[in-house]
C-alpha positions as CSV (number, residue, x, y, z in Angstrom):
1,M,-26.8,39.8,14.0
2,T,-23.8,41.9,12.3
3,A,-20.7,40.2,11.3
4,W,-18.7,41.9,14.2
5,E,-21.3,40.2,16.8
6,V,-19.9,36.9,15.5
7,I,-16.2,37.8,15.6
8,D,-16.2,40.1,18.6
9,G,-13.5,39.3,20.8
10,R,-11.5,37.3,18.4
11,G,-8.3,39.5,18.5
12,I,-8.7,41.0,15.1
13,A,-7.0,44.4,14.8
14,V,-8.2,47.1,12.8
15,M,-5.4,49.8,12.0
16,A,-6.6,53.7,13.0
17,L,-7.8,54.9,9.6
18,L,-5.2,57.8,9.9
19,G,-6.1,58.4,13.6
20,S,-9.9,58.6,13.5
21,S,-12.0,56.0,11.3
22,I,-11.4,52.4,12.7
23,V,-9.8,51.6,15.9
24,G,-9.8,48.8,18.0
25,R,-7.8,45.6,18.8
26,C,-10.5,43.4,20.0
27,G,-13.6,45.3,18.9
28,I,-14.5,48.3,16.6
29,V,-15.2,51.7,18.2
30,S,-16.3,53.3,15.2
31,C,-16.6,53.1,11.3
32,A,-16.9,56.8,11.0
33,G,-14.9,58.9,8.4
34,G,-14.7,59.4,4.9
35,S,-12.2,60.7,1.8
36,E,-11.4,63.7,4.3
37,D,-9.1,61.5,6.4
38,L,-7.1,60.7,3.2
39,E,-6.8,64.0,1.7
40,G,-3.2,64.8,1.0
41,V,-1.8,61.5,1.8
42,G,0.3,59.2,-0.7
43,S,-1.1,58.7,-4.1
44,E,-4.5,59.1,-5.6
45,Q,-4.5,55.1,-6.2
46,L,-3.7,54.3,-3.0
47,R,-6.1,56.7,-1.2
48,Q,-9.0,55.4,-3.5
49,K,-7.7,51.9,-2.5
50,C,-8.2,52.7,1.3
51,L,-11.5,54.0,0.6
52,E,-12.7,50.8,-1.0
53,L,-11.3,48.6,1.7
54,Q,-12.8,50.9,4.5
55,E,-16.1,50.6,2.7
56,A,-15.5,46.6,2.4
57,V,-14.8,46.6,6.2
58,R,-18.1,48.7,6.8
59,S,-20.2,46.5,4.9
60,L,-18.9,43.4,6.6
61,L,-19.6,44.7,9.6
62,E,-23.1,45.6,9.1
63,A,-23.9,42.5,7.2
64,E,-26.8,40.3,8.3
65,G,-26.7,36.5,8.5
66,A,-22.9,36.7,9.8
67,S,-20.7,33.6,9.6
68,Q,-17.5,31.8,9.6
69,S,-17.2,33.2,6.1
70,S,-18.2,36.5,7.3
71,F,-15.6,36.5,9.7
72,E,-12.8,35.2,7.2
73,Q,-13.9,38.2,4.8
74,L,-13.4,40.7,7.3
75,R,-10.2,39.5,8.4
76,E,-9.0,39.4,4.9
77,S,-10.3,43.1,4.5
78,N,-8.5,44.0,7.6
79,D,-5.5,43.0,6.5
80,Q,-5.5,44.5,3.3
81,L,-6.7,47.7,4.8
82,E,-3.8,47.6,7.3
83,E,-1.1,46.8,4.4
84,A,-2.6,49.7,2.4
85,L,-2.3,52.3,5.2
86,Q,1.1,51.2,6.2
87,E,1.9,51.9,2.2
88,L,0.4,55.5,2.7
89,Q,2.1,56.3,5.6
90,N,5.5,54.8,4.7
91,P,6.0,55.0,0.8
92,G,8.2,52.5,-0.4
93,R,7.4,50.0,1.9
94,S,4.6,47.7,0.6
95,S,4.0,45.1,3.2
96,L,4.2,44.4,6.7
97,P,7.1,42.6,8.0
98,S,6.5,38.8,9.1
99,F,8.7,36.1,9.8
100,V,8.8,32.7,11.7
101,P,10.6,32.5,15.0
102,D,14.4,31.2,15.2
103,A,14.1,27.5,14.6
104,A,16.5,26.9,17.6
105,L,13.7,27.7,19.8
106,P,11.3,24.6,20.6
107,G,7.8,25.1,19.5
108,D,5.6,24.9,16.1
109,P,6.3,27.1,13.3
110,V,4.0,30.4,13.9
111,R,3.9,33.2,11.5
112,I,4.5,36.9,13.7
113,D,3.7,40.0,12.0
114,V,5.8,43.6,13.2
115,L,3.5,46.4,13.5
116,P,3.4,49.8,14.5
117,P,3.4,50.6,18.0
118,A,-0.3,50.4,19.3
119,R,-2.3,53.5,20.0
120,E,-4.7,51.9,22.3
121,T,-4.8,48.5,24.2
122,D,-7.1,45.8,25.1
123,G,-5.1,44.8,28.1
124,P,-1.8,44.9,30.0
125,A,-0.2,42.7,27.5
126,L,-0.1,45.1,24.6
127,L,1.3,48.4,25.6
128,P,0.7,51.9,23.7
129,G,3.8,53.1,22.4
130,E,5.9,50.1,22.7
131,A,6.9,47.1,20.4
132,H,3.9,45.5,18.9
133,V,3.8,42.1,17.3
134,R,0.6,40.0,16.4
135,V,1.0,36.2,16.1
136,S,-1.5,34.0,14.1
137,L,-2.7,31.1,16.4
138,P,-4.1,28.4,14.4
139,L,-7.0,27.1,16.7
140,V,-7.7,24.0,14.6
141,D,-5.1,21.6,13.0
142,N,-5.9,22.5,9.3
143,G,-5.2,26.4,10.2
144,E,-8.9,27.3,8.7
145,V,-9.2,29.3,11.9
146,M,-6.5,31.6,13.0
147,W,-6.7,34.2,15.9
148,G,-4.5,37.4,15.8
149,C,-2.9,37.7,19.1
150,D,-1.6,41.2,19.4
151,L,1.1,41.8,22.5
152,T,4.3,43.7,23.3
153,P,7.2,41.2,23.3
154,L,9.3,41.1,26.7
155,F,12.7,40.1,25.7
156,E,13.0,41.2,22.0
157,E,11.2,43.8,20.4
158,S,10.9,41.6,17.1
159,G,9.4,38.8,19.1
160,D,11.6,36.2,18.1
161,R,11.9,34.8,21.6
162,L,8.1,33.8,21.4
163,M,7.3,29.9,21.1
164,F,3.9,28.4,20.0
165,F,3.0,25.0,21.1
166,T,0.0,22.5,20.4
167,A,-0.4,20.7,23.5
168,F,-2.7,18.0,24.9
169,L,-3.8,17.8,29.0
170,P,-2.3,17.0,31.2
171,L,0.5,19.2,30.7
172,G,2.9,18.4,33.6
173,L,4.0,21.8,34.5
174,Q,3.7,24.2,37.5
175,L,2.8,27.8,37.0
176,T,3.3,30.6,39.2
177,S,2.6,34.5,39.2
178,A,5.5,36.5,39.1
179,P,6.2,40.4,39.6
180,R,7.5,41.8,36.3
181,P,11.1,42.6,36.1
182,S,11.7,46.5,36.2
183,E,13.6,46.2,33.1
184,L,10.6,45.0,31.3
185,P,8.1,47.3,29.6
186,G,4.8,47.5,31.6
187,S,3.9,46.7,35.0
188,A,1.5,44.1,35.1
189,E,2.4,40.4,36.8
190,L,3.5,37.4,34.6
191,I,2.8,33.9,34.3
192,R,5.9,31.7,34.7
193,V,6.7,28.3,34.1
194,E,7.9,27.4,37.8
195,A,8.4,23.6,37.1
196,V,7.9,21.0,34.7
197,E,7.1,17.3,35.2
198,P,9.9,14.8,34.0
199,K,8.9,13.1,30.9
200,G,5.6,15.1,31.1
201,E,3.9,16.8,27.9
202,A,5.6,20.0,28.5
203,E,9.4,18.7,28.9
204,L,8.7,16.6,25.9
205,L,7.5,19.8,24.0
206,G,10.9,21.7,25.0
207,I,9.1,23.9,27.6
208,R,11.3,24.7,30.9
209,S,11.2,26.5,33.7
210,G,11.3,30.5,33.6
211,D,9.4,30.3,30.4
212,V,6.7,33.2,30.6
213,L,3.1,31.9,29.4
214,R,1.8,34.9,27.3
215,A,-1.4,33.5,26.1
216,V,-3.6,30.2,26.0
217,S,-6.8,28.9,24.1
218,Y,-9.7,27.9,26.5
219,V,-13.0,27.0,25.7
220,G,-15.8,29.4,26.2
221,A,-19.4,30.3,25.1
222,G,-19.7,31.1,21.5
223,P,-22.1,33.7,19.9
224,E,-25.4,33.8,20.8
225,P,-27.9,32.5,18.5
226,G,-30.4,34.8,17.1
227,W,-34.0,35.2,18.8
228,L,-36.0,32.7,16.4
229,D,-33.3,30.1,17.2
230,K,-33.6,30.7,20.9
231,M,-37.2,30.3,20.6
232,L,-36.8,27.1,19.2
233,G,-34.5,26.1,22.2
234,A,-31.1,26.9,20.7
235,E,-28.1,27.8,23.0
236,A,-24.5,29.4,22.7
237,M,-22.2,26.8,21.4
238,P,-18.8,26.2,23.0
239,M,-16.0,27.8,21.0
240,K,-12.2,27.9,21.0
241,Q,-10.8,31.2,22.3
242,V,-7.7,32.7,23.3
243,M,-6.9,34.5,26.7
244,K,-3.5,36.5,27.1
245,C,-2.2,35.8,30.4
246,D,-0.3,39.2,31.4
247,G,-2.0,40.6,34.4
248,R,-4.4,37.6,35.1
249,P,-4.7,35.7,38.2
250,L,-2.9,32.4,38.4
251,E,-6.6,30.6,39.2
252,E,-8.0,32.1,36.0
253,V,-5.1,30.9,34.1
254,I,-5.1,27.6,35.2
255,E,-9.0,27.2,34.8
256,A,-8.6,28.4,31.1
257,L,-6.2,25.8,30.6
258,Q,-8.6,23.2,32.3
259,S,-11.5,24.4,30.3
260,N,-9.9,22.6,27.1
261,S,-10.9,19.0,28.3
262,K,-14.0,20.2,26.9
263,N,-12.6,20.5,23.6
264,P,-13.5,17.4,21.5
265,D,-10.0,16.6,20.1
266,G,-8.4,18.0,23.6
267,R,-6.1,20.1,21.8
268,L,-4.9,23.4,23.4
269,V,-2.7,26.0,22.1
270,L,0.2,27.8,24.3
271,L,2.0,31.0,23.6
272,L,5.2,31.3,25.9
273,E,8.2,33.7,25.6
274,R,11.8,32.7,26.7
275,P,14.1,34.9,28.6
């Protein structure tokens, strides 16, 4: 089993290495390419750094016996590679801008990275050529497991209308599927909050009617065990994941929310955006 088979679908994005080497928002298409991709770009020191990081990512993707440690190493190498590529393409800009949304909005603090427009997409939540942010969603209380959720903001290009919540079932809210307003980028339908129950979980958190549900956590099947483990009767363990809601049927989103009842601590993650 490779490292990528363990983390496939976790939303960790790897920047295209100057257009050809490494691409993807939820998976790796290829890891081809070499020093010729970097010829004539940036300083020799930066080119060497990118090549070293490219090789580190390649090694992690091909590693046997992958684990949570492999996932964290790959995420770290990916972030470093992305930052190095940004510096190559934008001399003098040494890091990606990031911020925590305005405290005037409800919700828990969450890191948002402003990224270059996406060249490809993994679904209607992230639009090629449009504004692109990555929200780092903590899937456990201690923050040891983070999920990078890449999307195109609806109301502010910087993403500062996004709100992150940790919640528990029952939420006490009513959702509806609504057409995407013509002034917003994209065409997929949105999942909106239609009503909140008085004194319910959603109202106490500060969620209100009209908020757009952009992503939710759900409990799904984790990585398949190796063949030897299968022979011994092992099965895929449930694992908390994140689903982006743009363009999803309302029933699918509700089912995803309800699946969090299988989570031992009952904790779920919500990412909403306020007009």
